[in-house]
BADOPA-648354 format. One record per atom (N, C-alpha, C, O): residue number from 0; residue in three letters; atom name; x, y negated, z. Coordinates in steps of 0.02 Angstrom, whole numbers, padded with zeros to 5 digits, always signed. Example, Ala and Ser with C-alpha at 12.3 -4.5 7.8 and 13.67 -1.06 7.14 Angstrom:
<atoms>
ATOM	pos	code	site	px	py	pz
ATOM	0	ALA	N	+00660	+00284	+00390
ATOM	0	ALA	CA	+00615	+00225	+00390
ATOM	0	ALA	C	+00660	+00165	+00390
ATOM	0	ALA	O	+00712	+00166	+00423
ATOM	1	SER	N	+00642	+00112	+00354
ATOM	1	SER	CA	+00684	+00053	+00357
ATOM	1	SER	C	+00645	-00002	+00394
ATOM	1	SER	O	+00670	-00057	+00402
</atoms>
This chain:
<atoms>
ATOM	pos	code	site	px	py	pz
ATOM	0	MET	N	-06101	-08584	-02782
ATOM	0	MET	CA	-06064	-08556	-02726
ATOM	0	MET	C	-06107	-08504	-02691
ATOM	0	MET	O	-06168	-08510	-02686
ATOM	1	THR	N	-06074	-08452	-02667
ATOM	1	THR	CA	-06108	-08398	-02631
ATOM	1	THR	C	-06101	-08410	-02557
ATOM	1	THR	O	-06077	-08462	-02535
ATOM	2	LYS	N	-06122	-08360	-02518
ATOM	2	LYS	CA	-06115	-08365	-02445
ATOM	2	LYS	C	-06042	-08377	-02428
ATOM	2	LYS	O	-05997	-08358	-02464
ATOM	3	LYS	N	-06031	-08409	-02372
ATOM	3	LYS	CA	-05964	-08422	-02345
ATOM	3	LYS	C	-05925	-08470	-02390
ATOM	3	LYS	O	-05864	-08478	-02380
ATOM	4	GLY	N	-05956	-08501	-02438
ATOM	4	GLY	CA	-05923	-08550	-02479
ATOM	4	GLY	C	-05874	-08521	-02530
ATOM	4	GLY	O	-05830	-08556	-02554
ATOM	5	LEU	N	-05881	-08456	-02548
ATOM	5	LEU	CA	-05837	-08426	-02597
ATOM	5	LEU	C	-05868	-08430	-02666
ATOM	5	LEU	O	-05929	-08427	-02674
ATOM	6	SER	N	-05827	-08436	-02716
ATOM	6	SER	CA	-05853	-08433	-02785
ATOM	6	SER	C	-05871	-08360	-02800
ATOM	6	SER	O	-05851	-08315	-02763
ATOM	7	ILE	N	-05908	-08350	-02853
ATOM	7	ILE	CA	-05928	-08281	-02871
ATOM	7	ILE	C	-05867	-08238	-02883
ATOM	7	ILE	O	-05864	-08181	-02860
ATOM	8	GLY	N	-05818	-08264	-02919
ATOM	8	GLY	CA	-05758	-08226	-02934
ATOM	8	GLY	C	-05720	-08207	-02870
ATOM	8	GLY	O	-05697	-08150	-02863
ATOM	9	ALA	N	-05713	-08255	-02824
ATOM	9	ALA	CA	-05678	-08242	-02762
ATOM	9	ALA	C	-05716	-08192	-02719
ATOM	9	ALA	O	-05686	-08149	-02687
ATOM	10	ALA	N	-05783	-08197	-02719
ATOM	10	ALA	CA	-05824	-08150	-02680
ATOM	10	ALA	C	-05817	-08079	-02708
ATOM	10	ALA	O	-05812	-08031	-02671
ATOM	11	MET	N	-05817	-08074	-02775
ATOM	11	MET	CA	-05810	-08008	-02806
ATOM	11	MET	C	-05741	-07978	-02791
ATOM	11	MET	O	-05735	-07919	-02776
ATOM	12	LYS	N	-05690	-08020	-02795
ATOM	12	LYS	CA	-05622	-07996	-02781
ATOM	12	LYS	C	-05617	-07973	-02709
ATOM	12	LYS	O	-05587	-07921	-02695
ATOM	13	GLN	N	-05646	-08011	-02663
ATOM	13	GLN	CA	-05644	-07992	-02592
ATOM	13	GLN	C	-05682	-07926	-02582
ATOM	13	GLN	O	-05659	-07883	-02544
ATOM	14	ARG	N	-05739	-07920	-02614
ATOM	14	ARG	CA	-05778	-07858	-02607
ATOM	14	ARG	C	-05740	-07798	-02635
ATOM	14	ARG	O	-05740	-07745	-02604
ATOM	15	MET	N	-05708	-07806	-02693
ATOM	15	MET	CA	-05670	-07751	-02723
ATOM	15	MET	C	-05612	-07731	-02678
ATOM	15	MET	O	-05598	-07672	-02669
ATOM	16	THR	N	-05577	-07780	-02650
ATOM	16	THR	CA	-05521	-07766	-02605
ATOM	16	THR	C	-05544	-07728	-02544
ATOM	16	THR	O	-05512	-07680	-02523
ATOM	17	THR	N	-05600	-07750	-02514
ATOM	17	THR	CA	-05628	-07717	-02455
ATOM	17	THR	C	-05648	-07645	-02472
ATOM	17	THR	O	-05635	-07600	-02433
ATOM	18	THR	N	-05680	-07635	-02529
ATOM	18	THR	CA	-05701	-07568	-02550
ATOM	18	THR	C	-05641	-07523	-02560
ATOM	18	THR	O	-05642	-07465	-02540
ATOM	19	GLN	N	-05589	-07549	-02592
ATOM	19	GLN	CA	-05529	-07509	-02605
ATOM	19	GLN	C	-05494	-07490	-02540
ATOM	19	GLN	O	-05466	-07435	-02534
ATOM	20	GLU	N	-05495	-07534	-02490
ATOM	20	GLU	CA	-05463	-07519	-02427
ATOM	20	GLU	C	-05501	-07464	-02390
ATOM	20	GLU	O	-05470	-07423	-02357
ATOM	21	ARG	N	-05568	-07463	-02396
ATOM	21	ARG	CA	-05608	-07412	-02363
ATOM	21	ARG	C	-05598	-07344	-02396
ATOM	21	ARG	O	-05599	-07293	-02362
ATOM	22	GLU	N	-05590	-07344	-02460
ATOM	22	GLU	CA	-05583	-07282	-02497
ATOM	22	GLU	C	-05509	-07264	-02502
ATOM	22	GLU	O	-05475	-07284	-02549
ATOM	23	ALA	N	-05485	-07227	-02454
ATOM	23	ALA	CA	-05415	-07206	-02456
ATOM	23	ALA	C	-05407	-07156	-02513
ATOM	23	ALA	O	-05451	-07115	-02525
ATOM	24	PRO	N	-05351	-07159	-02547
ATOM	24	PRO	CA	-05341	-07112	-02602
ATOM	24	PRO	C	-05341	-07040	-02577
ATOM	24	PRO	O	-05305	-07024	-02529
ATOM	25	GLN	N	-05380	-06999	-02609
ATOM	25	GLN	CA	-05385	-06928	-02591
ATOM	25	GLN	C	-05338	-06888	-02636
ATOM	25	GLN	O	-05333	-06902	-02695
ATOM	26	PRO	N	-05304	-06838	-02608
ATOM	26	PRO	CA	-05263	-06796	-02652
ATOM	26	PRO	C	-05308	-06759	-02700
ATOM	26	PRO	O	-05364	-06739	-02681
ATOM	27	PRO	N	-05286	-06748	-02761
ATOM	27	PRO	CA	-05328	-06714	-02810
ATOM	27	PRO	C	-05344	-06643	-02786
ATOM	27	PRO	O	-05301	-06607	-02762
ATOM	28	ALA	N	-05407	-06625	-02794
ATOM	28	ALA	CA	-05429	-06558	-02774
ATOM	28	ALA	C	-05402	-06507	-02825
ATOM	28	ALA	O	-05400	-06521	-02885
ATOM	29	GLU	N	-05382	-06450	-02800
ATOM	29	GLU	CA	-05358	-06398	-02845
ATOM	29	GLU	C	-05417	-06366	-02879
ATOM	29	GLU	O	-05467	-06349	-02847
ATOM	30	PRO	N	-05413	-06356	-02945
ATOM	30	PRO	CA	-05469	-06325	-02980
ATOM	30	PRO	C	-05477	-06252	-02959
ATOM	30	PRO	O	-05428	-06219	-02941
ATOM	31	ALA	N	-05538	-06228	-02960
ATOM	31	ALA	CA	-05551	-06158	-02943
ATOM	31	ALA	C	-05517	-06113	-02994
ATOM	31	ALA	O	-05517	-06128	-03053
ATOM	32	PRO	N	-05487	-06058	-02971
ATOM	32	PRO	CA	-05454	-06014	-03019
ATOM	32	PRO	C	-05506	-05982	-03066
ATOM	32	PRO	O	-05561	-05964	-03045
ATOM	33	LEU	N	-05486	-05976	-03129
ATOM	33	LEU	CA	-05529	-05944	-03178
ATOM	33	LEU	C	-05526	-05869	-03171
ATOM	33	LEU	O	-05473	-05842	-03154
ATOM	34	PRO	N	-05582	-05835	-03183
ATOM	34	PRO	CA	-05579	-05762	-03179
ATOM	34	PRO	C	-05533	-05734	-03233
ATOM	34	PRO	O	-05530	-05759	-03289
ATOM	35	GLN	N	-05497	-05682	-03215
ATOM	35	GLN	CA	-05451	-05651	-03262
ATOM	35	GLN	C	-05490	-05606	-03309
ATOM	35	GLN	O	-05527	-05562	-03287
ATOM	36	THR	N	-05482	-05616	-03373
ATOM	36	THR	CA	-05514	-05574	-03423
ATOM	36	THR	C	-05462	-05549	-03471
ATOM	36	THR	O	-05406	-05576	-03475
ATOM	37	GLU	N	-05480	-05498	-03507
ATOM	37	GLU	CA	-05434	-05472	-03557
ATOM	37	GLU	C	-05431	-05519	-03616
ATOM	37	GLU	O	-05482	-05540	-03642
ATOM	38	ALA	N	-05371	-05534	-03637
ATOM	38	ALA	CA	-05362	-05574	-03697
ATOM	38	ALA	C	-05364	-05527	-03757
ATOM	38	ALA	O	-05351	-05467	-03750
ATOM	39	ALA	N	-05380	-05554	-03814
ATOM	39	ALA	CA	-05380	-05513	-03874
ATOM	39	ALA	C	-05309	-05487	-03884
ATOM	39	ALA	O	-05261	-05525	-03881
ATOM	40	PRO	N	-05303	-05421	-03897
ATOM	40	PRO	CA	-05236	-05394	-03906
ATOM	40	PRO	C	-05202	-05425	-03967
ATOM	40	PRO	O	-05231	-05429	-04021
ATOM	41	ALA	N	-05140	-05446	-03956
ATOM	41	ALA	CA	-05103	-05476	-04011
ATOM	41	ALA	C	-05069	-05421	-04051
ATOM	41	ALA	O	-05035	-05379	-04023
ATOM	42	PRO	N	-05079	-05421	-04117
ATOM	42	PRO	CA	-05046	-05370	-04158
ATOM	42	PRO	C	-04971	-05380	-04156
ATOM	42	PRO	O	-04946	-05434	-04140
ATOM	43	ALA	N	-04934	-05327	-04173
ATOM	43	ALA	CA	-04861	-05330	-04172
ATOM	43	ALA	C	-04837	-05388	-04215
ATOM	43	ALA	O	-04794	-05427	-04193
ATOM	44	GLU	N	-04863	-05394	-04275
ATOM	44	GLU	CA	-04847	-05451	-04318
ATOM	44	GLU	C	-04912	-05490	-04327
ATOM	44	GLU	O	-04960	-05465	-04355
ATOM	45	ALA	N	-04912	-05552	-04304
ATOM	45	ALA	CA	-04972	-05592	-04307
ATOM	45	ALA	C	-04990	-05607	-04380
ATOM	45	ALA	O	-04949	-05630	-04419
ATOM	46	GLU	N	-05052	-05592	-04396
ATOM	46	GLU	CA	-05077	-05606	-04464
ATOM	46	GLU	C	-05091	-05681	-04469
ATOM	46	GLU	O	-05117	-05711	-04422
ATOM	47	PRO	N	-05075	-05711	-04526
ATOM	47	PRO	CA	-05089	-05783	-04534
ATOM	47	PRO	C	-05164	-05796	-04527
ATOM	47	PRO	O	-05205	-05754	-04547
ATOM	48	LEU	N	-05181	-05853	-04499
ATOM	48	LEU	CA	-05251	-05871	-04489
ATOM	48	LEU	C	-05275	-05919	-04543
ATOM	48	LEU	O	-05238	-05963	-04564
ATOM	49	ASP	N	-05337	-05910	-04565
ATOM	49	ASP	CA	-05369	-05956	-04611
ATOM	49	ASP	C	-05424	-05993	-04574
ATOM	49	ASP	O	-05451	-05968	-04525
ATOM	50	SER	N	-05440	-06053	-04597
ATOM	50	SER	CA	-05494	-06091	-04567
ATOM	50	SER	C	-05561	-06062	-04587
ATOM	50	SER	O	-05570	-06041	-04644
ATOM	51	PHE	N	-05608	-06062	-04540
ATOM	51	PHE	CA	-05675	-06034	-04552
ATOM	51	PHE	C	-05725	-06080	-04518
ATOM	51	PHE	O	-05728	-06084	-04457
ATOM	52	ASN	N	-05765	-06115	-04558
ATOM	52	ASN	CA	-05815	-06161	-04531
ATOM	52	ASN	C	-05884	-06135	-04549
ATOM	52	ASN	O	-05895	-06111	-04604
ATOM	53	THR	N	-05930	-06141	-04503
ATOM	53	THR	CA	-05998	-06120	-04515
ATOM	53	THR	C	-06045	-06161	-04471
ATOM	53	THR	O	-06023	-06195	-04425
ATOM	54	ARG	N	-06108	-06158	-04487
ATOM	54	ARG	CA	-06159	-06192	-04447
ATOM	54	ARG	C	-06198	-06141	-04408
ATOM	54	ARG	O	-06216	-06088	-04435
ATOM	55	LEU	N	-06211	-06156	-04345
ATOM	55	LEU	CA	-06249	-06111	-04301
ATOM	55	LEU	C	-06307	-06150	-04272
ATOM	55	LEU	O	-06304	-06211	-04265
ATOM	56	PRO	N	-06361	-06115	-04254
ATOM	56	PRO	CA	-06414	-06149	-04217
ATOM	56	PRO	C	-06385	-06179	-04152
ATOM	56	PRO	O	-06342	-06148	-04121
ATOM	57	ARG	N	-06408	-06237	-04134
ATOM	57	ARG	CA	-06381	-06272	-04076
ATOM	57	ARG	C	-06384	-06229	-04013
ATOM	57	ARG	O	-06337	-06229	-03973
ATOM	58	SER	N	-06439	-06192	-04005
ATOM	58	SER	CA	-06446	-06151	-03944
ATOM	58	SER	C	-06394	-06095	-03942
ATOM	58	SER	O	-06367	-06079	-03889
ATOM	59	LEU	N	-06379	-06065	-04000
ATOM	59	LEU	CA	-06329	-06012	-04003
ATOM	59	LEU	C	-06259	-06040	-03989
ATOM	59	LEU	O	-06220	-06010	-03953
ATOM	60	HIS	N	-06245	-06098	-04017
ATOM	60	HIS	CA	-06181	-06130	-04005
ATOM	60	HIS	C	-06172	-06147	-03931
ATOM	60	HIS	O	-06118	-06138	-03903
ATOM	61	LYS	N	-06225	-06171	-03900
ATOM	61	LYS	CA	-06222	-06188	-03828
ATOM	61	LYS	C	-06210	-06125	-03787
ATOM	61	LYS	O	-06170	-06125	-03741
ATOM	62	ARG	N	-06245	-06070	-03803
ATOM	62	ARG	CA	-06235	-06007	-03767
ATOM	62	ARG	C	-06163	-05983	-03774
ATOM	62	ARG	O	-06133	-05959	-03726
ATOM	63	LEU	N	-06136	-05989	-03835
ATOM	63	LEU	CA	-06067	-05968	-03847
ATOM	63	LEU	C	-06018	-06010	-03805
ATOM	63	LEU	O	-05972	-05983	-03774
ATOM	64	LYS	N	-06028	-06076	-03803
ATOM	64	LYS	CA	-05984	-06120	-03765
ATOM	64	LYS	C	-05987	-06104	-03690
ATOM	64	LYS	O	-05936	-06104	-03656
ATOM	65	VAL	N	-06048	-06091	-03665
ATOM	65	VAL	CA	-06055	-06074	-03594
ATOM	65	VAL	C	-06019	-06008	-03580
ATOM	65	VAL	O	-05984	-06001	-03530
ATOM	66	HIS	N	-06029	-05959	-03624
ATOM	66	HIS	CA	-05999	-05893	-03614
ATOM	66	HIS	C	-05922	-05898	-03611
ATOM	66	HIS	O	-05892	-05870	-03565
ATOM	67	VAL	N	-05892	-05932	-03659
ATOM	67	VAL	CA	-05819	-05936	-03659
ATOM	67	VAL	C	-05793	-05976	-03600
ATOM	67	VAL	O	-05739	-05961	-03574
ATOM	68	ALA	N	-05831	-06025	-03577
ATOM	68	ALA	CA	-05809	-06064	-03519
ATOM	68	ALA	C	-05810	-06020	-03456
ATOM	68	ALA	O	-05764	-06022	-03416
ATOM	69	VAL	N	-05863	-05980	-03449
ATOM	69	VAL	CA	-05869	-05936	-03391
ATOM	69	VAL	C	-05815	-05882	-03393
ATOM	69	VAL	O	-05785	-05866	-03341
ATOM	70	GLU	N	-05803	-05854	-03451
ATOM	70	GLU	CA	-05755	-05799	-03458
ATOM	70	GLU	C	-05683	-05823	-03463
ATOM	70	GLU	O	-05637	-05783	-03457
ATOM	71	GLY	N	-05673	-05889	-03473
ATOM	71	GLY	CA	-05605	-05915	-03479
ATOM	71	GLY	C	-05571	-05893	-03544
ATOM	71	GLY	O	-05511	-05881	-03545
ATOM	72	ARG	N	-05610	-05889	-03597
ATOM	72	ARG	CA	-05584	-05868	-03661
ATOM	72	ARG	C	-05591	-05924	-03712
ATOM	72	ARG	O	-05614	-05978	-03695
ATOM	73	LYS	N	-05570	-05911	-03774
ATOM	73	LYS	CA	-05576	-05959	-03828
ATOM	73	LYS	C	-05632	-05938	-03874
ATOM	73	LYS	O	-05644	-05878	-03885
ATOM	74	ILE	N	-05667	-05988	-03902
ATOM	74	ILE	CA	-05720	-05973	-03951
ATOM	74	ILE	C	-05691	-05932	-04008
ATOM	74	ILE	O	-05722	-05884	-04030
ATOM	75	GLN	N	-05632	-05950	-04031
ATOM	75	GLN	CA	-05600	-05915	-04087
ATOM	75	GLN	C	-05593	-05841	-04072
ATOM	75	GLN	O	-05608	-05799	-04115
ATOM	76	ASP	N	-05571	-05823	-04012
ATOM	76	ASP	CA	-05561	-05753	-03994
ATOM	76	ASP	C	-05626	-05715	-03991
ATOM	76	ASP	O	-05630	-05658	-04014
ATOM	77	VAL	N	-05678	-05746	-03962
ATOM	77	VAL	CA	-05743	-05712	-03957
ATOM	77	VAL	C	-05774	-05702	-04026
ATOM	77	VAL	O	-05799	-05648	-04040
ATOM	78	VAL	N	-05772	-05753	-04068
ATOM	78	VAL	CA	-05800	-05747	-04135
ATOM	78	VAL	C	-05761	-05695	-04176
ATOM	78	VAL	O	-05791	-05656	-04212
ATOM	79	GLN	N	-05695	-05696	-04170
ATOM	79	GLN	CA	-05654	-05648	-04207
ATOM	79	GLN	C	-05671	-05576	-04187
ATOM	79	GLN	O	-05679	-05533	-04230
ATOM	80	LYS	N	-05678	-05564	-04122
ATOM	80	LYS	CA	-05694	-05497	-04098
ATOM	80	LYS	C	-05764	-05476	-04121
ATOM	80	LYS	O	-05775	-05420	-04142
ATOM	81	ALA	N	-05812	-05523	-04116
ATOM	81	ALA	CA	-05881	-05507	-04136
ATOM	81	ALA	C	-05886	-05491	-04210
ATOM	81	ALA	O	-05919	-05444	-04229
ATOM	82	LEU	N	-05852	-05530	-04252
ATOM	82	LEU	CA	-05853	-05517	-04324
ATOM	82	LEU	C	-05819	-05452	-04341
ATOM	82	LEU	O	-05842	-05414	-04383
ATOM	83	ASP	N	-05763	-05438	-04307
ATOM	83	ASP	CA	-05727	-05376	-04320
ATOM	83	ASP	C	-05771	-05315	-04302
ATOM	83	ASP	O	-05775	-05268	-04340
ATOM	84	GLU	N	-05804	-05317	-04244
ATOM	84	GLU	CA	-05848	-05262	-04223
ATOM	84	GLU	C	-05907	-05256	-04271
ATOM	84	GLU	O	-05926	-05200	-04289
ATOM	85	TYR	N	-05936	-05311	-04291
ATOM	85	TYR	CA	-05993	-05310	-04338
ATOM	85	TYR	C	-05973	-05278	-04404
ATOM	85	TYR	O	-06008	-05235	-04430
ATOM	86	LEU	N	-05917	-05300	-04432
ATOM	86	LEU	CA	-05895	-05274	-04497
ATOM	86	LEU	C	-05875	-05200	-04492
ATOM	86	LEU	O	-05889	-05162	-04538
ATOM	87	ARG	N	-05843	-05180	-04438
ATOM	87	ARG	CA	-05825	-05109	-04430
ATOM	87	ARG	C	-05887	-05065	-04428
ATOM	87	ARG	O	-05887	-05010	-04455
ATOM	88	LYS	N	-05939	-05090	-04396
ATOM	88	LYS	CA	-06002	-05053	-04391
ATOM	88	LYS	C	-06031	-05039	-04461
ATOM	88	LYS	O	-06056	-04984	-04473
ATOM	89	PHE	N	-06028	-05087	-04505
ATOM	89	PHE	CA	-06057	-05079	-04571
ATOM	89	PHE	C	-06009	-05051	-04623
ATOM	89	PHE	O	-06031	-05030	-04676
ATOM	90	GLU	N	-05945	-05052	-04609
ATOM	90	GLU	CA	-05896	-05024	-04655
ATOM	90	GLU	C	-05890	-04948	-04648
ATOM	90	GLU	O	-05867	-04915	-04695
ATOM	91	SER	N	-05909	-04921	-04592
ATOM	91	SER	CA	-05900	-04849	-04582
ATOM	91	SER	C	-05961	-04809	-04602
ATOM	91	SER	O	-05961	-04748	-04596
</atoms>
């Protein structure tokens, strides 16, 4: 038996009830608006997409994830643009 003659289960239940009463439900906070960035231009007729998997150094992958989160973009769009620019540079 615990203080006041309550069993452990009853004491825990009483404590949880008291805690819940003190913590009034808060309305959900609105998320901060994401900065507006240019999306990759969609071609008139969307070209079918193929799957592309590769391995990257962990640090580069982390930098990419942080960048897209800050910019409000998708990894797919950033990688597609980077590869397109890289290949255009060497094709010309």
